[in-house]
SEGULO-569965 format. One record per residue (C-alpha): residue in one letter; residue number from 1; chain; x, y, z. Coordinates in steps of 0.02 Angstrom, whole numbers, plus 50000, padded with zeros to 5 digits. Example, Ala and Ser with C-alpha at 12.3 -4.5 7.8 and 13.67 -1.06 7.14 Angstrom:
GUTI  residu  num  chaine     px     py     pz
GUTI       A    1       A  50615  49775  50390
GUTI       S    2       A  50684  49947  50357
END
This chain:
GUTI  residu  num  chaine     px     py     pz
GUTI       M    1       A  50016  49992  50014
GUTI       S    2       A  50081  50177  49932
GUTI       T    3       A  49910  50270  49999
GUTI       Y    4       A  49909  50328  50170
GUTI       L    5       A  49770  50420  50147
GUTI       E    6       A  49637  50509  50034
GUTI       V    7       A  49507  50604  50037
GUTI       R    8       A  49389  50621  49897
GUTI       E    9       A  49293  50753  49875
GUTI       V   10       A  49226  50765  50085
GUTI       T   11       A  49104  50880  50088
GUTI       K   12       A  49048  50973  50303
GUTI       I   13       A  48938  51080  50351
GUTI       F   14       A  48888  51182  50518
GUTI       G   15       A  48733  51252  50506
GUTI       R   16       A  48725  51360  50361
GUTI       R   17       A  48892  51353  50357
GUTI       T   18       A  49043  51260  50226
GUTI       V   19       A  49174  51243  50330
GUTI       V   20       A  49254  51099  50188
GUTI       D   21       A  49187  51120  50011
GUTI       H   22       A  49241  50957  49890
GUTI       V   23       A  49418  50944  49949
GUTI       S   24       A  49506  50772  49875
GUTI       L   25       A  49736  50757  49943
GUTI       A   26       A  49807  50609  49933
GUTI       V   27       A  49958  50551  50060
GUTI       E   28       A  50060  50408  49987
GUTI       R   29       A  50214  50336  50098
GUTI       G   30       A  50339  50418  50130
GUTI       E   31       A  50277  50593  50096
GUTI       V   32       A  50287  50757  50204
GUTI       F   33       A  50116  50857  50150
GUTI       G   34       A  50069  51012  50206
GUTI       L   35       A  49889  51068  50229
GUTI       L   36       A  49883  51243  50194
GUTI       G   37       A  49765  51398  50228
GUTI       P   38       A  49703  51531  50331
GUTI       N   39       A  49615  51522  50542
GUTI       G   40       A  49440  51454  50483
GUTI       S   41       A  49486  51365  50314
GUTI       G   42       A  49451  51190  50368
GUTI       K   43       A  49598  51121  50390
GUTI       T   44       A  49566  51042  50580
GUTI       T   45       A  49402  50985  50542
GUTI       T   46       A  49486  50896  50367
GUTI       I   47       A  49601  50822  50487
GUTI       R   48       A  49471  50777  50613
GUTI       M   49       A  49357  50695  50445
GUTI       A   50       A  49505  50608  50386
GUTI       L   51       A  49536  50536  50580
GUTI       D   52       A  49335  50456  50595
GUTI       I   53       A  49328  50591  50754
GUTI       I   54       A  49155  50704  50640
GUTI       R   55       A  49096  50613  50496
GUTI       P   56       A  49108  50698  50333
GUTI       D   57       A  48912  50748  50252
GUTI       S   58       A  48977  50694  50077
GUTI       G   59       A  49136  50606  50010
GUTI       Q   60       A  49240  50472  50069
GUTI       V   61       A  49392  50435  50180
GUTI       S   62       A  49524  50322  50132
GUTI       L   63       A  49641  50270  50297
GUTI       L   64       A  49810  50157  50257
GUTI       G   65       A  49684  50085  50149
GUTI       G   66       A  49518  50044  50221
GUTI       T   67       A  49401  50143  50321
GUTI       P   68       A  49463  50218  50478
GUTI       T   69       A  49450  50069  50566
GUTI       R   70       A  49517  50048  50758
GUTI       D   71       A  49668  49965  50689
GUTI       A   72       A  49701  50109  50553
GUTI       L   73       A  49687  50232  50680
GUTI       S   74       A  49789  50131  50795
GUTI       K   75       A  49925  50170  50656
GUTI       V   76       A  49903  50350  50656
GUTI       G   77       A  49991  50469  50788
GUTI       Y   78       A  49879  50630  50781
GUTI       L   79       A  49947  50776  50883
GUTI       P   80       A  49780  50899  50872
GUTI       E   81       A  49770  51090  50903
GUTI       E   82       A  49728  51094  51063
GUTI       R   83       A  49839  51023  51184
GUTI       G   84       A  49759  50882  51296
GUTI       L   85       A  49863  50822  51438
GUTI       Y   86       A  49850  50783  51626
GUTI       Q   87       A  49944  50928  51733
GUTI       K   88       A  49961  50819  51850
GUTI       S   89       A  50025  50668  51766
GUTI       R   90       A  50214  50662  51788
GUTI       A   91       A  50301  50668  51588
GUTI       I   92       A  50360  50481  51563
GUTI       D   93       A  50190  50420  51623
GUTI       M   94       A  50096  50522  51520
GUTI       L   95       A  50190  50479  51356
GUTI       S   96       A  50194  50285  51428
GUTI       Y   97       A  50012  50302  51441
GUTI       M   98       A  49970  50384  51278
GUTI       G   99       A  50100  50212  51210
GUTI       K  100       A  49979  50120  51330
GUTI       L  101       A  49816  50168  51193
GUTI       K  102       A  49915  50135  51050
GUTI       R  103       A  49894  49961  51094
GUTI       L  104       A  50106  49925  51170
GUTI       D  105       A  50123  49838  51321
GUTI       S  106       A  50171  49902  51472
GUTI       R  107       A  50342  49871  51466
GUTI       T  108       A  50369  49924  51280
GUTI       A  109       A  50271  50083  51302
GUTI       S  110       A  50398  50097  51452
GUTI       A  111       A  50554  50098  51346
GUTI       R  112       A  50482  50159  51231
GUTI       A  113       A  50424  50326  51325
GUTI       E  114       A  50628  50350  51409
GUTI       K  115       A  50719  50339  51219
GUTI       M  116       A  50579  50485  51164
GUTI       L  117       A  50591  50603  51326
GUTI       E  118       A  50793  50576  51251
GUTI       R  119       A  50774  50603  51103
GUTI       V  120       A  50655  50784  51099
GUTI       G  121       A  50789  50823  51260
GUTI       L  122       A  50667  50797  51409
GUTI       H  123       A  50771  50669  51508
GUTI       Q  124       A  50798  50771  51637
GUTI       N  125       A  50625  50826  51663
GUTI       R  126       A  50548  50641  51657
GUTI       A  127       A  50498  50648  51860
GUTI       D  128       A  50428  50833  51829
GUTI       K  129       A  50242  50845  51815
GUTI       V  130       A  50155  50909  51666
GUTI       Q  131       A  50085  51094  51743
GUTI       A  132       A  50265  51131  51781
GUTI       L  133       A  50327  51108  51597
GUTI       S  134       A  50342  51240  51491
GUTI       R  135       A  50200  51263  51348
GUTI       G  136       A  50350  51210  51189
GUTI       M  137       A  50391  51053  51311
GUTI       S  138       A  50223  51001  51360
GUTI       Q  139       A  50212  51034  51141
GUTI       L  140       A  50371  50916  51144
GUTI       I  141       A  50278  50773  51260
GUTI       Q  142       A  50135  50771  51168
GUTI       F  143       A  50239  50757  51013
GUTI       A  144       A  50336  50604  51092
GUTI       G  145       A  50179  50539  51112
GUTI       A  146       A  50115  50547  50952
GUTI       L  147       A  50266  50450  50879
GUTI       L  148       A  50300  50330  51042
GUTI       H  149       A  50212  50205  50927
GUTI       E  150       A  50285  50199  50763
GUTI       P  151       A  50161  50264  50677
GUTI       D  152       A  50132  50254  50479
GUTI       L  153       A  50044  50419  50455
GUTI       I  154       A  50084  50575  50569
GUTI       I  155       A  49950  50709  50595
GUTI       L  156       A  50036  50871  50671
GUTI       D  157       A  49867  51014  50685
GUTI       E  158       A  49993  51162  50713
GUTI       P  159       A  50131  51056  50774
GUTI       F  160       A  50253  51219  50782
GUTI       A  161       A  50152  51338  50902
GUTI       G  162       A  50245  51384  51058
GUTI       L  163       A  50398  51292  51007
GUTI       D  164       A  50568  51386  50981
GUTI       P  165       A  50678  51426  50819
GUTI       L  166       A  50762  51268  50903
GUTI       N  167       A  50650  51158  50947
GUTI       V  168       A  50555  51170  50756
GUTI       Q  169       A  50703  51119  50691
GUTI       L  170       A  50712  50963  50806
GUTI       M  171       A  50529  50908  50761
GUTI       K  172       A  50583  50946  50587
GUTI       D  173       A  50728  50834  50572
GUTI       I  174       A  50633  50695  50665
GUTI       I  175       A  50483  50696  50543
GUTI       R  176       A  50613  50658  50429
GUTI       E  177       A  50697  50527  50502
GUTI       E  178       A  50506  50465  50533
GUTI       Q  179       A  50511  50475  50336
GUTI       R  180       A  50640  50375  50296
GUTI       R  181       A  50585  50257  50378
GUTI       G  182       A  50414  50264  50265
GUTI       A  183       A  50289  50348  50382
GUTI       A  184       A  50220  50495  50304
GUTI       A  185       A  50160  50666  50385
GUTI       I  186       A  50047  50780  50382
GUTI       F  187       A  50055  50983  50430
END
C-alpha cells in the first residue's frame, strides 16, 4: 500500500456554513504533506474527518487502505491543535499512558517513553509534572506521544505553536527520520 490517506470530495457543513467544500487530497508513503490555509479554512475539520472524529456530510475517506477503523487508527500518530495532557501526571507517566492507548504493552510503552524523552531533549524532566513544564516542553511531550508507537501516518495540527526555533528544527529533524522509516506526515 502506498497511499496512506485519501480524502475524496469531502464536504462538511455546520448549520448554514460550509466549512469544507469538496476537498480531495492523497498522502503517499514517505511523503510530507502540508495543509495550508488561513484560520477557519477547514484544515482541522478535514483532519478530524480523516481520523473519523467527525463524519463528512458527503465524500469518502480511505485511511491506510480502508475505512478509518480502530485498527487503522492505531497506526496513526496525531498531535491535535488543542493540547490534552493530564496536568498532574509526570511526563514519563503521560508518555507511557499514551503508548498504552496505542496498543503498546506496558514494558514497551515505558521503554519507548524513555527513548522519546531523550530524543526530544526532555529526559531530565521525566519526573516533572506536566503542569510544571513550559508550553514548548508540553508541546514536545505531546509530539513524542504521537510518535511513540512508530505510526505509519503522522498528523500534526499546528505543531510548531509555542516552540522556539531550536525545537522547531528538532521536530523537523525527527519528522525527516520518520519519513526515512517510511512514515508519511501531514502538517
